[in-house]
N, C-alpha and C positions, 0 to 999 in steps of 0.2 A: 522705595525699597530697594534694596541692591539686590538681585539675583542671585543665586547660587552659580548658577550654569550660564555660559553663553557660548550658543551653536551659532558658527558663522557658516553661511550657504550661500556661495558664489553660483550666479546663475547667469546660464549663456544658452539661448535657444534650445531649450529640452522640455517645452511643452508638453511633449508624449508620456514623461517621466515625472515632471515637476509635483502634479498631485499627491502621487503615491509617496513621494521623497518628505513633503508636508506635512501631510497628513502622519505618517510616521513619529515625526516629530511633536505635531500636537498631543500625539495619543501615549507619551512617554509617562510612565508611571510616577515620575518624580515632577511633580508640578510647576517647583520655583526655578524656572528658568527663561532665559530670554532666546530669540532667534531672530538672528539681524540676516538677513536676505539682502545679498549685494548684486541688484542686475546690472551686469558687465555689460552693455549694450545691445541685448539681446533685439532680434528683427522678427522674433514671431510672436506667439501668444503667451510666453515666459511670464513677463512684468504684468500682466491682465490676472494671471491665476496668481502670483505672488502679492499683488495688492488686493486681491477677495481675502487671501489671509490675514495680512494685515487689518484690514477692514473688521472681520470676523471676531479675531482673538489677539487680545491686546500684548499678548506676549510676542507677536511678530512684527517687525520692523522692518521696512524697505528702504532700501539706500541706493541711488541711482548713479552710475557712471558711462562715461564713454569706454567701450571696449579697450581692456588692456591687458587680458589672458588671466589665466586661473591664479597665478601667484600676487599679482595686483589686486585681484578683486579678493581674496583672501585677507589681505594687507589691510585694506578698507574697512573690512568686517572687524579685525582687532581693534582698529582705532575707534571703532564704535562700541567695544566691547565694554559691559559694565559689569559683569559675573565674577564671583570669586576664582570660578574655575573656566576654563576654556577648549573647546572642542570645535572640529571641522567636518563637516559632510558635502560630499561633491553630491550637487542637484539630481542626479539621473540614479542615485543609491537609496539605501530604505534603511532605518536603525530600528533593531528591535526592540518591542516597547519596555523593555526594564534594563533595557543596557546601561544607561546612564546613572540610573538607583544603583545597580549593581557595583558600577565605576568608583562612585563618589562615595559607596559606604567603604570600597577598599581602600581609598585615601582617606577618610576619616578614622580609620581605625591603624593605619601606618603612619600618616604623613608623609607618606612620598612626594616626588615632585612630581608625577603624572603615571599614570595607568595605562596599560595598554590590554588589549583583548582579540579575541579569535575573529576571524574572517571566512564568510561563507560566501560564495559565487552566488549570484543569482542570476539565472538562466531565464530563456523564454518559458512563458507559462508558469513563472515563480518557482520554477525548481530549484530546491538550493542543495549544494555540494561541498564540501569541503574546498578552500583556494588551497593550492598545496605549499606555496610559499610560508604557510602559516602555521602547516601542520607541525611541525618541529618548535620553533619558538614557542607555540602555544600548548603545547602537550603537557603541560603541567600547571598550577596553580604556585605562584609564588609571592611572596611580599616582601618587597623592599630590597630586590636584589638592584645588581648593576652588570653593567653591561662586560666589564673587565673579569667578571666570573660566571659571566654566563654568555659566552660569545657567540650562541647560536641566536643570538637577539638582533646580529648583524642583520639577519635575512627579514626583520620586520622594519620596515622602511617607509611605511606610508604616515601619514598625519591623520588619516579620517576613522583610525581605529583607536583614537587617543583621546583621555581629558589629561590637560595640562593644570598644574596648577598656576594662576594667574602671575602672582608673584614671583615664579618662577620664570615665566617667558618675560617678562617685563624685565627682570634683573640681568639676563642676558642677551637682551635686544635681539630676540629671534626675527628674523623676517624672511617672508618666501622670494626668491629670484625672480623677475620678472620677464615674459617673453620667451621662457626657454621651456622644453620639456622636462619631465622628471625631477619639477623644482621641489617634491618632499624631501627627497634625500640630502640636502644641504641643511637642513631643517632640523630633520628627525634624528639623523646618526650625531650630530656634536649633542642634540641634548641629550642622547643616550648616554654618551661618553661626562655630559656636566654634570648629570643627575644625581644626586645622593643617594637616590631609593626609587625604583621604578615597581609599582605592583603590575602582574602579570596575570589576566584571567583568562581561563582554557576556554570557557564558555564562549559562545558568538555575541559579539557586539556590534557588527556590521555587516549587511548585506551588501557586496560591491556586483555591480549589475556588470553582465556580460552583454558589451553591444558592439556591432559591427562597425566597423571605421573609429572605433576609440583610440586615442592617442597610444594606448597599450601596448594595441595590436600592430601597428605602424613600426616595424622595427627595421626595416631593410630599405631604410632612405637615407639621405646622408644628415639630415639635420637630427634623425634620432641617437645614431651613434656622436654627433658632436657634443650633444647637449648631455648625452649619457657622460659620456668622457669629463665634459665641464664640472658636472653634478660630483663624478666620482671624486674628481681632482679639487675640488673645493673641500671635500671631509679631509683628505691626504694634506693639504696644505693648513687646515686647520689642526690636526695632531702634530704636523710639524710644528706650528709654530707653541704649541705648548710643550713638545719636548725641547723646543730652545727654551722656551721661559722657566721651565723646571727645570734646566740643568743642574745637576749638581745639590738640588733642592731636596730634603723629605717630602718624597709625595708617595700616597698608596697605589699611584698609577704608572706604571713604566711606559710613558708616551711612545716611547719608541719601537718597542716589541707590540704596543698598540697599533702602531702605524704599518708594520709590518703584517701583523694578522690582517689587518684590514685590507692591505693590498693582496693579499693570498685571497680573500673574499670576493673582491673586486675581478680578480684574475679567472676565478675558479667560479663566478655568479654573475655580477653584473655586465660583464664585457663578454661571458661564453652565451648570452643571450644572443649576441648580435654575431657570432662567430656562429651558432645553428640558422641564422638568420640568412648568411652569406650565399646559400645556392639559390634564393629566392631573391638575391639582390642583382644589378645590371652594373655594367662597369664603373658608373657615378660610384655608388655605392660602395664596391669593391674598395677604390683608390681612397675615398672619404674615410673607411673602415680603418684601412693601411695608415692612414695619415694619424688620426684620432688616437687609433691603438697604441701607436709605436710613440706616441707624444707621453702616453700615460706611462707605457712601459719603463721609458727612459728612467722614471723617477723610482723604480721598483729594484729593491736590493735583490744581486745575482741570487743568493740563498733561498729568496720567496720564489724564485724559478724552480730552483734546484728541489725544492721541499713538495713541486707539484706532483699529483699520481702522470703515469706515462702518458696517457693521451692527451692529457693538458700540455707536458712539457713538450711535447712534437709539436702541437699546435701552434704554442708560442712562439717555438724555434724558427717555425714557417713563417707567422706572423713578422717577425724581427728581420727574418731574411728577407721581408716581402716575396715569399715565392707561392704568390695565390694560386696559380693554377695548380699547383702540388697538394696546397690546402684544401681546394675543391675536390680533389681527385682523393683525397685521404676523407673528407665528409661523406662521399660519395659511398668510399669503401667501406665504413662502419654501417652506414645504414644499411648496407645490402649485408655485411656479414658483422655483426656487432662483436667488437672488443679483439677482434679476430688479428694477429702478427705473427710473423717468423718470429723464430730465437737461435741464436748464432752464439755459438762459444760454450764453454761449459763453466770455468772457475768463474769468470765476470760474463755471465751472459748478456748479449745484446740484443733489442727488438730490432725487425726489418719489416719494412711494409711495402707490399709489392707494388702500390703505384707512386712510389717516390724514387723521383731519378737520381736526386741530388746527395743522397746520403745523410746521414745524421751526425753530431759528433759524440765521441763516448760520453760525455757527462749528460747528455740528455737521452739515448737508448739505453745505457746501463742500467738493466733491470734490478728492482730492488727485490728482495725477499717476498713480500705480499705481492708482487705484483707478477708471481707465476705461481697461482695458488691450486691447491688441491680440489679438484671435484670429485667428492663421493658421495653415492646413493644407494642404498638397499633397495633390491627389486623384489627380494622374499626372504621372509623369515619364518620359520615355521619348525615346532618340534617334531623329531621324528623318533622312534624309539629311546627316548629320553635323551634326546640330543637337539641342541638347537642349530638347525643348518640354515647358512646366512647365505645368498648370493645377490652380487650387484657390479658396479662399476668403480674402478677410481683411475683419475689420471691429473696429470698436471697440465692445466690449459694451457694450450698452445704450444705443448710439446707432444706431436703426434705419437700414437698407440695403433699403428695401421700395421703392426706384425707382432708377434708373440714375442720376439727378442728384443724390442722396444718397449716391452710394458712388464717392468720387474716391481713386482708388490709384495707387500708383508702385511700382516695384521696382527693386533694382540690388544689384550685385554689390561687395564692401568687401573692401579684403586692405591690412591695417595702420590706422591711425587717418585718413589722408586718401586714400589711393586709392580713387576711387567711378568704378565703370560702371554709368551708368544703362540701364535696359532698358525697350523698349516693351510697354507694360502694354495689354491691353484687358479694359473690364470685360465681363463677361456673366451672364446668370440664373444662378442656381444655386441651386434651393429645398432642396437638402441643407443647406447652410449652418444655416438655419432650424431644419428638423428635428434636426440634430447639435448646436444650440446647446443642446437641452432647455431653452429658454424660449418662453413662451407669451405673454408681454408684448409684444416687438418680433418683427419680422420683418427676415431679414437675405437676401432672396433675390437682390438685387442685387449681394451679396459677391463673387462670381465673379470670376475672371482667367484671361488669359491671356497666356503670353509665352514668349519665344524666347532661349536660350543661343548665340549663336556661339561653340565655341572658339577660332575666328582671333581675336577680339577678346582673348580673355585670353593668349596669345603675344606679340600686337603688345605688350602692356600690361604685361609680364613684364620685371622688372629683369635686364639683364644679367648673367649669372654667376651666378643665384639656382639653385641645386639644385631648390628646389621652392617654388611660391608657392600660396597657400591663401587661395581666394574663397570669403568669405560670404554666403550668400543671405539678403537683408532686404529686409521689406515695411513701406510706409510707407502709413498711411489717415488721412486727414484727418477729425476727428470732434470735437465739443465744441469749436470752434475754434482747433484745432491739428493739427499733423502729428504723428501719434502713430507711433513705429517698434517692429518687432517681427522676429525671425528667421522666416524658414520653416522650417515644421515637420513632418517626416515623422512621424507617429504612427505607432504599432505596432497601432494599432485593426483591425478586421475590415474589409476593403476596400481599406486603404490602399494604395499602391502599393510596390513595392519598390525598393531602391537601384537606381539606373540602373547597367549595366555600365561597366567603364571602356571609354575612348573611345579610340583612337590617332587623332592629329591627323594625325601621319606618322610615318616610322620614326624618327626621334627625340625623338617628345612625344607624353606621353599623359594624358588629362583621367582623374582617379580621383574619381568622386563618392563622398561617404562622409557617414557623421553622425556629427557631436558631441553625445552625449546623444542627441536627436530633431532636432539642425538640422542642416541639409543644407549642405555644402560642398562643394566643388568643388577639388582639389587638381592643379595642373598640376607634371608631374615630366617630368625628362627621361628618354628610355631608353636605358639603358648597353648593352644586348644585345639583339638580334634573333636568333630561333630562324629559320631560314631552310628547314632541310630533315630528314629522321630516315631511316636506312636500317639493315636489320636486316642483322648480319655473324655469322652462325651465333649464339650465346647473347648478341651483345653487340648493342649501338644505337649505329649511328654518330651523330651530332647535327654539324649546322654551323648556323652562323649568322655574324653579324657584330658586332663589336665597336665601336661609336661611338669617336671619336677620345678618348684620354686619355694622360698622361702616364706612367700606371703601369699598363701593360696585367696583368690577371690571369693567375697560373700556372696555378692550378685551379679547376674548377667545382665547385658544391655539387650534388649529387644528394639528393633526400628520398624514403625510402621510404614512400608512401602507405598502406600497412595498420601499420606497425612504428613510423612517425614518424622512425625513424633518418637522420641525415643521415652522406652520403659525400663526400668530397673525390677527383677524380677529375682527371688532369692533363688539363690543354689547352694544344693543340699550335694556335701561329698561322702561319697561312700567308698570303701574298700574294694 
């Protein structure tokens, strides 16, 4: 009888972990599976453990071969696969017991070519934590999606959290490269682009063991960067070939654009991992990095470099000019002073780094508006004598505010697109702004401000007949030649003020301060009813109040039990 699922497990010298791995496969809630174990020339007791499982459970089969590496062992397992579906498990990892049942159920419902799911890191002692690289790709459940409308899936590039339809695998003749690291990339990413549909499960389907000495931890070696560039180049070549084949033909995929998007992902993701490792590498690794990174960079459209964020534009410029000492100095500077640079010029401001001696071309250093963001935080928000007093700080990041004359600010309330109420703002000294910036290059001591909101102005500006008006608090800071705007934020950090209480302007109107995300806004609302008194009458409570003018007065009052949260309606008697 043909099994529904074949699980391929390459095995090489993992006797300390193999039993846990195979037990997790034996305990899957879907029983209709086979496990093809490929002993890739192990020299420890791994083969003995695998043989025991094969003898005790007829779902397990053992295939022996001389050592040829992970990719070759997986390919051997595929040749022995009989299942309708196909998946891979590394022999030091663990699979949650219902993972395959959930993934096959998704594929049965959708008809997609493969399913993928979330991954947790398995640490010492069995601790499980979210694997960071899968947080965004697996944030939500999706059925039948495609990478060309779901580009975040470029970050999901391992094989072991996936179940493939075997007919899809065979149709495209997928095979893992042999003798290299990062063999998953050359299969998984083309599979994403070729799939007619992919199911994404946000729940964990794989526990990826953190192990000292694993290949993923060894980046600062020449083989690591060589094999990574080989892997990403194979995907780039695949996309280029598809673009040539589909040139002028009707297609639902713009393959040239897909290749540009992939190049951007490689520069900011795949190869960024090796940029981070440069301080830990020796001269041999540095030379290998420059050689292989530049071989890939030579295939990338200049527009892709131009679209990178500033810190990557600068680093890739240094890489392409082989300015390794300055690149290392820049990495050390950013570690000590994250995100800090100088700003020169007003109309077309440019970034300057104190550790760079060779300068930067205008195209690399010119700052885009979003690269000079406004930092604005409230440190105090309280009602005093019927007015809302606000205190905080605001500055353009990397534009010093170390003197009163260098800190020009304005605050206002906005509702809709055009209705604005300016607020009188006073600049004050606030050294905490510099401290909380976590920067050492610039001081923001005079970024502080104080302002006051009179709620009566909000009432006068409210549109007649409006049930509720929402006013957003915004801040403008003049820096690097222009006024830059940002919402006023009330963060949840230690020492941050609480959201101010509801304030009743009069018996018929109230102002409700609230957070939208972490942005403070003021909601002006009518008061429909006002409680004026209460009196105990035996086991009951008599409530008295006032209903404001309404064409359709209510006949009942909703009362909620604080303990049970149950809501009950009680009759309402209207009196003159």
